N, C-alpha and C positions, 0 to 999 in steps of 0.2 A: 556432795563435799565430803573428803575424809576429814575426820578429826585427828589432830596430832596425838600420840601417847603422851602419857605423863612424863615428865623429865627422868624419875626412876622408877621404873616398872619391869618387874620379872616377867619375861615372855619365854614360851617353851612350848616344845612338842610333847605332851604329856597325855597320859590317860587316868584312868581311876587309880591305877596302882604305882605306874613309873611315870619317870620323865626322862628326855633323851639330853645329854650334854656331849659336847664335843671336845677332842682333844687331837693333836697333831704329834705325829712322831716319826724316827726314823723307820725304815722297812722293818730291821730286826727286832725293834720292840714291838711295832705295830701287828707283824706275821704272829710272833709269839702269844700276844694278846688274843688276837682272833681265834687262833687254835686253842687255846687253853680256856677261852670264855672269861679271862678276867686278866689282869697284869701280873705278868712272871717275869723272870730273869730274862733279859737285862734291864728290865724296869727297875729303878732303885727306890725303894720305900723311904729311905730317909730323907729325901728331897721333898720339898713342896711341890704339889702337882696342881695345876690350874684346869679347872673344868668351865665349860662356857656353854649355857643354853642356846646362844644364838649362833645360828649356822652362818649367817653373814659376817659376824664378827670373826668367826674362825676363819673364813675364807679371807677376810682381810690380813688377819695375823700370819696365815701360813702362804699367802700369795697365791690362792687356789691350788693348795698342795704343791708348791714349787720350791719353796724355801729349804735350804740346807738343814737337815734335822726333822723336817716338817712335812716331807713328800708323802706321807700317809696320814689320812684324816679318818678318824674313827667316831662313828656315833656309838655312844656308850649308854645304854638303858640301865638306869639305876633305880631303885625303890624311892618313891616320894616320901616315905618316912625318912629315910636316910639323906636324903636331899634336904629335907625339911629341919633336920637334927643339925646339919651343917650350918645352915642359915641360923638358927637359934644360937649355936654355940660361937659364932663368928665375931670378929670384931674388924671394923673398917682399918684399912692399911694405912690411913694417914688420919691426922687428928681433924675433926670437922665440929667447931665450937657448939654449933646449935644442938649437937647430939649428946654431948658430954657435958657434966657439971664444969668439968676443968680439964686441962691436959693431964694432970695426974690420974684422974678416973679413967681416962682413954688409955694410959701407959699401964694401970693397973688390969684392965680387961686384955690390953694386948699381951700382956705377960702370961696368962692363964689360958687364952682363947687358942684351940689348935687350928682356927680356921679364919682366913682373911678374906674381905670382901673388897672389891673394888669397882666403881662405877665408871666406864669409859664410854666415849661417845659411841654410839651405834653407827654401822656404817651401810652405806647404799651399795648397789651392785658394782657401782665403780670405786667402790673404796673411800667414797666422800664422808666426811664426819657429818652426822645428824645431830639435830638439835636435842633429841633425847639419849638416854644412857643406856648402856648394855651391861648385864651383871656378869661380874667375873668372880669364881669363889676359888680360892686357894685352900687346898687341903694339906694340913701338915701334921706331924706327931702321930698321935692315935687316930685322927680322921682318916690318913691314909691307909692304916690298917681296916677300918671299918669299911672303908669305899671298895678296897680290894677283894676282902675276903665276905662281905656280908650285904653290901648295897648292889652290886652289879649283878644284872640279871642277863645282860647279854652284849656282845660288842659285835658292829658291822662295819666293815670297811667301805666307806663312802668316797674313797679317792676317785673312782671314776665319774660319780656324779659331779664332784668338785670340777673336775677338769672338764666334764661336758657343759657345765654351766659357765665356766670361766671361758670356753671358747665362743658360746653364745654371745657373751659380754663383748668379747674382742671382735665379733662379726656384727656388732650393733645391734643384735637381736635381743633386746633387753625385754620386751614383753614374754617371749618364749624362756628367757633366763629367769624372769620373775616367777613364771608359773612352776618352773622345775625346782624352786627353793622350797624346802619342807615348810609346813604352815605351822606358825607359833602363835598362841594366842596367851593373852595375860594370865598368868599363873596365880591361883588363890593362895593368898597369904592370911594367916591370923593378924590381928593388929598387932600382938605382943612381937610376932617375928618381923613384921613391917618396920616396928619401930627401931629393933635391933639393928636391921640392915640399911636403913635411912630410905626404905621405899616411900614413894607417894602414894 
């Protein structure tokens, strides 16, 4: 019998030094990024950019790489040290009473933090919401520059993989689709980082 994941758990494809996150963009942004090995023009640095360690959540968000402006899905490999710095410097995007002493304490952290955290329902192959949550990390301000200039170690275009899995789902071949999804394991967090992001 499989055991349900904790409500808020970071799961990702990672190794000893790096972790994979996903983003979806237009062809213009994606092609330039793949060619350069990081994000370059027409990517805009002064906007918040959201990275997602869950492949299936990215598939839900992009409609299997079909929604306008999200036709290309990128697997971005970044350093674990950068990823963990982002989590440590983050603030939840909305007020959660059990995590902050009061609303002002949350607002004070929100004002100085360059990173936003959201926990959205994880999605299954049919894009149905699941009981547990998926981590979304919004990088803003100086965090965007660190991401683009220092953390990224590689970018792969996984659009064809997204389309292939989406076709398997459409054809009702859910077992084959599940086998084609990247393996994501619970990501080890320090107690301090887990507390900052509200992980279980």
